[in-house]
C-alpha positions in Angstrom: -0.2 0.2 -0.2 1.6 3.2 -1.3 2.0 6.8 1.0 -0.9 8.3 -0.9 -3.3 5.7 -0.5 -2.1 4.9 3.3 -2.7 8.7 4.3 -6.6 8.6 2.8 -7.0 5.6 4.6 -5.9 7.7 8.3 -8.5 10.5 7.0 -11.7 8.0 7.0 -11.2 6.5 10.2 -10.8 10.9 11.8 -13.5 12.1 9.3 -16.2 11.5 12.1 -14.7 14.0 14.8 -13.0 15.8 11.3 -16.8 16.7 10.4 -18.1 17.3 13.9 -15.2 19.5 14.7 -16.2 21.7 11.8 -20.2 21.4 12.1 -20.7 21.4 15.6 -17.4 23.5 16.5 -15.6 25.6 13.4 -19.3 26.9 12.2 -20.6 28.1 15.8 -17.5 30.0 16.8 -17.9 32.3 13.9 -20.8 32.4 13.6 -21.2 33.5 17.1 -18.5 35.9 15.8 -21.7 37.5 12.8 -24.2 37.3 15.0 -22.2 40.2 17.4 -22.3 42.5 14.9 -26.7 42.1 14.5 -29.8 42.2 16.2 -30.8 38.7 15.7 -33.5 37.4 17.3 -34.2 33.5 15.8 -37.5 35.2 14.3 -36.2 37.7 11.3 -32.7 37.7 9.3 -29.8 38.9 11.1 -29.4 43.2 10.4 -25.4 43.4 10.9 -25.7 46.6 13.3 -21.3 46.7 14.5 -20.8 47.6 17.3 -24.6 48.2 19.3 -24.9 45.3 20.8 -21.3 45.6 23.6 -22.1 49.4 23.3 -24.8 49.1 25.2 -23.0 45.8 26.8 -20.0 47.9 28.7 -22.5 51.3 28.8 -26.2 50.6 29.5 -26.5 47.6 30.9 -26.5 47.1 34.7 -26.9 43.1 34.6 -23.6 43.1 33.0 -21.5 44.2 35.7 -23.4 42.9 38.5 -23.6 39.4 37.2 -19.4 39.5 36.0 -18.9 40.8 40.3 -21.0 37.9 40.9 -19.3 35.4 38.3 -15.2 37.1 39.9 -16.3 36.2 43.1 -18.0 33.1 42.7 -14.7 32.1 39.7 -12.4 33.0 43.4 -14.0 31.2 46.0 -15.0 28.0 43.8 -11.4 27.2 41.9 -9.4 28.0 44.9 -11.0 26.0 47.4 -12.2 23.4 44.7 -8.2 22.7 44.3 -7.1 22.0 47.8 -10.1 19.8 48.5 -8.9 17.7 46.2 -5.4 18.1 46.8 -6.5 17.1 50.4 -8.6 13.5 49.4 -5.6 13.5 47.2 -3.2 12.9 49.5 -5.3 10.6 51.3 -5.9 8.5 49.3 -2.5 7.4 47.6 -1.4 5.2 50.7 -1.5 2.2 50.0 -3.8 0.4 52.2 -6.3 -2.6 50.9 -9.9 -2.0 49.2 -8.3 2.2 48.7 -9.2 1.4 44.8 -12.8 1.3 46.3 -11.9 4.5 47.9 -11.3 6.0 44.7 -13.2 5.6 42.9 -16.8 6.7 45.6 -14.0 9.6 46.0 -14.6 10.5 42.2 -18.4 9.2 42.0 -19.5 13.3 42.9 -18.1 14.3 39.5 -20.4 12.1 37.4 -23.3 12.8 38.8 -22.5 16.7 40.1 -23.2 19.1 37.1 -27.1 16.9 36.8 -30.3 18.4 36.9 -30.6 16.1 38.9 -28.1 16.8 41.6 -29.0 20.5 41.5 -31.9 20.2 42.4 -31.3 18.0 45.7 -28.7 20.7 47.0 -32.2 22.8 46.8 -33.8 20.7 48.3 -30.4 19.8 50.9 -29.6 23.7 51.2 -33.9 24.9 52.3 -35.7 26.5 54.3 -37.3 23.4 55.5 -34.3 21.4 54.1 -32.0 18.7 56.3 -28.6 21.0 55.5 -31.1 23.0 58.6 -33.0 20.2 60.1 -29.3 18.9 60.9 -28.3 21.6 62.7 -31.6 22.1 64.4 -30.4 18.8 66.5 -27.4 20.7 67.7 -29.5 23.6 69.5 -28.8 26.3 66.5 -31.5 28.8 64.9 -31.6 27.8 60.9 -30.1 29.8 58.9 -31.4 30.7 55.4 -29.0 29.5 52.6 -31.0 30.1 48.8 -32.7 32.9 51.0 -29.8 35.5 52.1 -28.5 37.3 49.8 -25.3 37.0 51.1 -25.3 33.7 51.9 -26.1 32.2 48.1 -23.4 32.6 46.8 -21.7 30.2 48.7 -23.9 27.7 48.8 -24.0 27.2 44.7 -20.4 27.3 44.9 -20.3 24.2 47.7 -21.8 22.2 44.6 -18.5 22.3 42.3 -16.6 21.9 44.9 -18.3 19.1 45.9 -17.1 17.9 41.9 -13.4 18.0 42.4 -13.0 14.0 41.5 -11.4 15.1 38.5 -8.9 17.3 39.8 -8.4 14.4 42.9 -7.2 11.8 40.0 -4.9 14.4 37.9 -3.9 14.9 41.9 -3.0 11.8 43.1 -1.7 10.6 39.3 1.1 13.4 40.0 1.3 11.8 43.2 2.4 8.3 42.0 4.4 10.3 39.8 7.1 11.1 43.0 10.0 10.0 42.8 10.0 8.0 46.9 13.3 8.8 46.8 13.0 12.4 47.6 10.5 11.4 50.4 13.3 8.7 52.1 16.1 11.0 51.6 13.8 13.7 53.5 13.5 11.2 56.3 16.7 10.3 56.7 17.5 14.2 57.6 14.3 14.7 60.3 11.9 16.3 58.2 8.3 16.5 59.1 6.2 15.6 57.2 4.4 18.9 57.1 8.1 20.3 55.9 8.5 17.5 53.3 4.7 18.5 52.1 5.7 22.0 51.2 9.5 21.5 50.4 9.0 18.8 47.9 5.4 17.8 47.5 3.7 20.5 46.4 6.7 22.0 44.5 6.6 18.5 42.4 2.6 18.8 42.0 3.3 22.9 40.5 2.2 21.6 36.6 -0.2 19.7 37.9 -2.0 21.9 39.9 -1.5 24.7 37.1 -3.2 22.0 34.6 -6.5 21.7 36.9 -6.5 25.7 37.8 -6.9 26.3 33.9 -8.9 24.0 33.4 -11.6 24.7 36.8 -11.1 28.1 35.5 -12.2 28.6 32.1 -14.9 25.9 33.8 -15.8 28.3 37.2 -16.6 31.2 34.5 -18.9 29.3 32.9 -20.7 27.7 35.4 -24.5 28.0 34.4 -26.8 24.8 36.1 -25.9 25.3 39.4 -27.1 29.0 40.1 -30.1 28.7 37.3 -31.5 25.8 39.4 -31.1 26.0 42.5 -31.7 30.2 43.5 -32.7 31.0 39.0 -30.3 34.3 40.5 -31.8 35.9 43.1 -31.3 36.5 45.4 -31.3 40.1 44.5 -29.3 38.7 41.4 -27.0 37.3 44.4 -26.3 34.2 42.3 -27.4 35.9 38.0 -23.2 34.3 37.0 -22.6 35.3 33.3 -23.7 31.8 32.1 -27.0 32.7 33.3 -26.9 36.3 31.9 -26.1 35.3 28.2 -29.0 32.7 29.1 -31.6 34.7 29.3 -30.2 37.4 26.7 -30.6 34.4 24.4 -33.9 32.2 25.3 -36.3 34.2 27.3 -35.1 37.3 25.3 -34.7 36.1 22.5 -31.9 38.2 21.8 -29.9 36.5 20.6 -27.3 38.9 18.7 -26.5 40.5 21.8 -26.2 37.3 23.8 -23.2 35.7 21.0 -21.8 39.9 21.9 -21.9 38.5 25.7 -20.4 35.0 24.9 -17.5 36.5 22.4 -16.0 38.5 25.6 -16.8 35.7 28.4 -14.4 34.7 25.8 -11.9 37.6 25.8 -11.9 37.3 29.8 -11.4 33.3 29.8 -9.1 33.9 27.4 -6.8 36.9 29.3 -6.9 35.4 32.5 -5.1 31.8 30.2 -2.9 34.1 29.5 -2.4 35.3 32.8 -1.8 31.8 33.8 0.8 30.7 31.8 2.4 33.9 31.2 3.1 33.5 35.3 3.8 29.8 35.7 6.8 30.1 35.2 8.1 31.7 38.9 5.9 29.2 40.9 5.5 26.1 38.5 8.5 23.4 39.1 9.9 20.3 37.1 11.8 17.8 38.4 14.7 17.9 36.0 14.7 21.6 37.6 12.8 23.5 34.7 10.4 25.9 34.9 8.0 25.2 31.8 10.0 27.5 29.3 
C-alpha cells in the first residue's frame, strides 16, 4: 500500500471527528462572532449593526456588571476551594491499603453526577429552609439558616456544589503523587524533615505542573458555570447569584436577543483567554519540574 493510500485511510478514520469539529464547533464559533455584530433574534434575518451590541453592554446594561462581579466572586471562591479539597483527598487516598481502589472510585462519583440537573435539585432541597442541613442544625440546638434566601449566603451555598465535584482534579493530583520519586521522601526522612515540611518542600513543588493544569481547566469551567445558579436559585435573591452564564442564557432564550447574547459570549471568551494567558505567562515563576526546568 503506497503512502498516498495510507494518507487517505487516515483521513477516513478521523473523518467523524473532523466533521463533528467543523460542523459542531468551528462553524458555530465563527457564526456567533458574526451574530455578535447583528440584531439577530431568531425571528427574522440578522441585520448588521456593527458595535452596537458591545456598546450597549458596556454602557447601558447594569446586569452585565452585576453578573460579572458575581461570576468573579464565584470563581475566586470555587476554584481554590475545589483544588485544595481535591489535593487533600488525593494525599489521603495515596496511602497503600487494601481496598483503597474502592474508596478512590467512590470519591470520584460526585464528578460524574455533580453537573446534572438532578443533583442540583437535590442540593436545593438540602439547603432550603426546611431542608436536611437546617434539620441537622436544629438537632444541635442551632437556629435555621436561610442558605438560599440570604443574599450574603446564597452564592457561597451554590459554590459548595462544584467544590463537591472534585473527582477529576483529585484523580490528576493522585496521578502526580504517584510520579514523585520515593527516594526524595526517604532522603527527607533521613534528614529529619517533618511531614508538613516534606509536603511543602517536596510534594507541593513537584505537583505545581498539575496544579497549573487543574487551575486553568477549573477556572475556565467556573466562568462558564450555569446549572447551579439556574436550578438552585434562578439568579436570586436580588441577583446575588446571577452568574454570567445565566445572564447569557436569559438574553438568548428568554428575551430572544441572540445577537446580544453572542456579543456577551465573545466578551466571556476574551475574559477567559485573558485569565488563561496570565496564568500561563506567570507560571514559570511558581511552577517547578522534577528535572529542574521552569516550564518554558
